[in-house]
N, C-alpha and C positions, 0 to 999 in steps of 0.2 A: 504494500500500500504506500502511495506517495506520502512524504512527510506532512505535507499540508493537509491532506485528507485525514491522516491519523490525528493531527491536531484538532481538526473539526469534530471528529468523533469524540475525542477526549473532552472538548469543550461541551459538547452535547451531554455527555455523561455527567459532567460536573453540574450542569444546569438541572438535570434530572435529580441528582443527589441532593442538591440544595433545595429544590422544590419539595422533595419527599421529606427532608428533614424539617422544612417549614411546617409541614402537616403534622409530623410526629412530635416535635418538641413541645407544643402547647399541651399535648395530651400526657406528657410524662409526669410522673409523680413529683411532688414538691409543693412549695408555697406560692403565694401570689408574687413573691419576689422573682420567681423564675419566669413569670408570665408578663411582667410589667416592663419589659424592655431592658432588663439587666442581662447582657449577652453572656456573661460567664457565671450565671447563677448556679447552673447544674454541672458544668464541666468546662475545662480550659478550652481556649480556641483550638482549631484543628492543628495538628502537627505539621511541620514543614519538611519532614524527612521520614525515614522508615524506622526510627528508633522505637516507636510505640507499636509496631506491628507484632502481634503475639507470635510465639513460636508455633510451628506447624502443629495443628491439632488442638491448639489452645483457643478458647473463646475470647472474643473482645470483651474486656470487663465493662460492666455497666457502671455509670457514674455512681458515686456514693449517694445515698438518699439525702435530699434537702430537708432539714428539720422543719416541722410545722411551725415551731416557734423559734425565732432567731436566737442563737446562743449569744449571750452578752447584753440582751435588751432589745426593745423594739426599734430603737434608732440604728441598730446594726443591720437592719433588713434592707435598707435602700442601697442604690448603686451610685448615688451622688455624694457630694461633700456634706459632712455633718460635723457641727461644732456647737459649743455652748452659745446661747443667745448673746448677741452683741460682739461675738468674737470676730476678729478680722478675717479676711479671706486668706487661704493658705498661700505660702510662698509661690509665686508664679514659676519659679525654676523647677518645682517638683512636677515632673511630667509622667511619673509612673502610673500605670493603669489602675492600681489599687494600693492603698497604704493605710497604716494604722499608727497612731501615736498614743502611747499609754504610759502610765506610771508603773514602774516595776514593783514597787512595794505595796501600794494600795490596790493595784489592779485596775484603777480607773482608766477608761478610754477617754482621752482628752479631745481627740478629733480623729476623723477617718474619711476615707473616700473608697466606697465600694468595699467595705471590710471583709465581707464573706465571699467575694468573687473568687472563683476557683481557678487557680493558675498552677503552673508547674514550679516546684521549689528550687530546682537545680541544687547547688551545694548547700543552701541554707538548711536543707533537711538533715545535714550532718549534725545539727544541734540535737535532733531527735535521736540520731545514731549514738551520739555521745551520751545522752541522758540514759538511753537503754543500756549501754555498756556499763555506765557507772552503777546502775541498779542491778546488773546481772553479774558483774565481775569484781574482783578485788583489784585495787590499783596496783598492788605489788605482784599480781599474777604476771607470768611471763608469756611472751609470744615469740616463737621462732618464725621469722618472715620467710615465706616461700617465693619461688620464682613466679608463681601465679599471682601472688599479691603484688609483686614488683611490676608485673606486666599489665596492670590495669590501665584501661583507656583514660585519657584526660589528664587532669592535673595530678601530680604525684609529689610527695615530700622527698622521696629518694631513699626509702627504707631498703636495706641491703639483704638480699636472700641469704639465709643461713645465720644471720645475726640475731641474737636474742635481745628483745626489748621488753620493758615493763608495759603493762596496760596504760599506765599514766603517760609514758613516753609516746606510745602510739596515739593516744588521745591528743597529745600536744601537736603531733604532726597533722592529725585530722583537722583540728580547729585553726591552728596558725597558718598552715599552708594548704588547707583544703585537700589533703592527700587522699586520692582514691585508693592508693595502695594501702593506706592506713585503714580506710573504711572496710576494705576487703579483709584485711588481717583481723580486725575486730569481729567482723561478721563470722569468719571461720572459727574464731575462738568461742563465739556464742552459739555454735552448732551448725553453721553454714549460712549461706546467703538467704535461702528461702525461709529458714527458721528465724533468722534475724529480722527479716522483713515482717514476718508474722508478729514477732515480739514488738517491733516498732509500731505497727498498726494497732495492736492491742493497747499499748501504752498511750498512743494518741487518743484512742477512743476513751480510755479511762480518765483522761484529762479534759474531756469535753471538746476535743479538737475534731469535730465531726465533719469538717471539710477535707480532712487529711486521709490520704491513702498513698503510701509509698510503694514503689516497685523495686527500688534499689537502695542499698545502704549508703551509696555515694552521692545520690542525687542525679546521676545520669538518667535521662528520660527512659521510661519503660511503660508498658501497657497499664492504663488506669491511674497513672500518677497524678495527684492533685493535692493542693493545700490552699490556704488563704492567708492573707496578711494577718487577719485576726488569729488564726490558729498558730501561726509562727510566733506572734507576740506572746501568746499563751504558753507555748512550749518553751520559748526562751525565758520567760518569767520563771517557770518552774525550774529550768536548768540552772538559772542564776541563784536559786536557793540551795543548790548543791555546792558546797565549798570547793570541791575538786574542779567542777566545771568553771565556776567563777574565777578561780585562780588561773586556770589555763586560758580562759577567754581574755583575761587582763594581762597576759604575758606578751611583751614586745619581742623578746628574743629568747631562744632556748638552744641547747646543744643536745643532740641525740647521738647514740653510738654510730660511728661510721663503718666503713669497710675494715675488715681485719688488717691491722697494721697501718691503717690510714688515720687521718685526722678526724675529729668529731664532725658530725653533720650540723652545720649552723642553720638554724631555722628562725626566720623573722615572720611576724604577723603580716598578713596581706590586707588587713582592715585599716583603711586610712582614718576612720573615725577614732579608732584606738590610738593610732600613731600621731594624728595631727589635730584632733579636735580637743580643746581644753576640757578636761574632765572625762574624756573617753574611757569607758570601762570594758568595752568588748563588743562582740557582734559576730557576724558571719557574712561572707560574700558568696555570690553564685552566678553562674552563667551557663546556659546551653542554647543551641540554636532555637529549640522549641520554647524554652522558658523565657528567653531573653535575660536581661539582668535582674537579679534579685539581691536584696541587701537587708541586713539587720545591723543596726548601730545603736549603742546605748551609751549614756553619759550621766554623770552626776554633777549637780551644781547646787550649792547651798543646802546640802543634805537631801536633795531630791534626785531620784534616779528615774530617768525616762528611757524608753526604747522606741525607736522608729523602725518600722518594717515597710519596705517598698517591694512591689512585685510587678513583673512584666514591664520593666523600665528600659530606657535607652540612655546612653550617655549624651543626651541632648536635652536642653541646651547646655547642660554641664554634666559632669560625671555623676554616677549614682552616689558615690561617697559624698560629693559636695551637695547633692540634693538632700541626702540624709542629714547632713550638718545644718542646712537651712531649716529642715523640718524640726530638728531638735531645738534650734534657736526659737522657732515659732512656739514650740511646746513650753519651753521655759518662760517665754514672755506671757503665756496665758495665765500664769500665776495660779490662783485658787479658783479659777472658773469652774462652773459645774461640769460634772462628767456627763458624757453622752452614752456611756455604756460601761461594762466591766469585763475584765478578763476572767472568765469562769474556769476554774481548774479542776472541776470534777464533772463527770459525765452525768447529764440529767437523768434522774431516776435510778442511779446506780445504788446497789446495796452497800451497807456500811460494814458488813462483817469483813474480817481480815483473814489472810492465810497464815500459815505457821511462821512465815518469814516477816510478818507484820505488814505486808502490802495489802491494800484493799482488794477484795474480790469484786470484779465487775461482771455484771450480767452480760451475757452474749446476746446481742440483738438477733431477732429472727431475720432470716434472709428477706430483703426487700427488693422490689422490682421498680425500676424507673417508669414502668408502663402502668403502674397502678392497677386498676381493675379492668382496663380496656381489653386485655386478653391476648390470645395467641396471634391473631392476624396482624395486629400492630407490631408485636414483637418480631414476626417474620419480616414485615416491611422494613422495620428499623435495621434488622440484621442484614438485609439485602443492601440497604443504603450504606451501612458501614462497610460492607464488602466492596461496593463500587467505589466509595470514597477512598478506601485504603488502596485499591488498585490504581486509582488516579494519582494519589499521592506518590506511590512508588514510581509511576511512569514519569511524572512531571518534575520530580525532585532529584532525580539521579545526578543531574549536572550539579545541583546545589550540594549534594553529598560529597561529590568529588572536590568541591572547593571548601568543604566544611573545615572550620578551624576555630579554636578557642582564642578569644582576644586576650592579648597580654595587658600589661599596665597595672595600675594600682588595684583595680577591682578584679582580683584573680578569681576564676570560677572555682 
């Protein structure tokens, strides 16, 4: 088939898929928020490459259900800007599609823009990876790094195969340099990648982070991956209550074991809020082609600790780190203004009994369908649409995959 004709067929298929999705989406389970023009209420925007195509024989994951009541308060349900009455407009430099500004100690949400929009976390999900590891492992446990760990795609801290590290040292590489090699090593220590992903998702659910489903411990995109600025703020707040995490997040420079007979591995934080913003206390950076730029930055001023989370951003008009600094300035200037919501750190309706290790037991939710009670025909239609869309994505993005690269600079993925 001539190339032009093939492109015409591809365009026609795209139009068919979009039209079908336009019919299906309003019928999917969820709240009014998902039907009132909030484009990312149920799921992130379509991927730009094949990173989320399931393995052969595996189904396309349905989006996680949208809660009937927005977590964090009614004002967290909208997809526009929300702030206390009389508050000024947000800094015009902040161009991220979704963001949340909150008090780390009280949990008050000071301002937000589309807080529950579902986007891909990229490496900011490593905060959840670290929190899971801190609760599952001892900091002085040891990990012998494998070649598989060292070969992980994307950003790596440089862990040496065959070298023994403590869990704390691997966590340091995970947070400071966003090491995917560190994420994989921790996951294998916790029982393997699949087991670790299950533990991460269970922990997110127990914290009330109901927009979150991770597919990888590193933040590399995978089938069904999603979170929200609200959820990341919640997860980061809980993580900062762990002394081990707070200490690592606030570390500017560290030394890890190097290759046998070689010098130590020098590691610097890649978070410019920590390194350059007065009072910076930590955070996490992220980037993938599908997620775009994601950023968590936290700072303390006059005894008050704030966190800003930005999702699906671009380094325009200024870098994400600078946007985060402007948002923190805005939050500190709000003073004692009324909160517009709160970071809830428990799952709604969860039981309070505890396990033998003292951790709360969380009820496992019944399987939910994004199709509500519409039934099988709509499910088949949506499955067909997903299949067509996935085929189109594969065909039209191969050239982009060939050019795919992670951006360097201050905002390291």
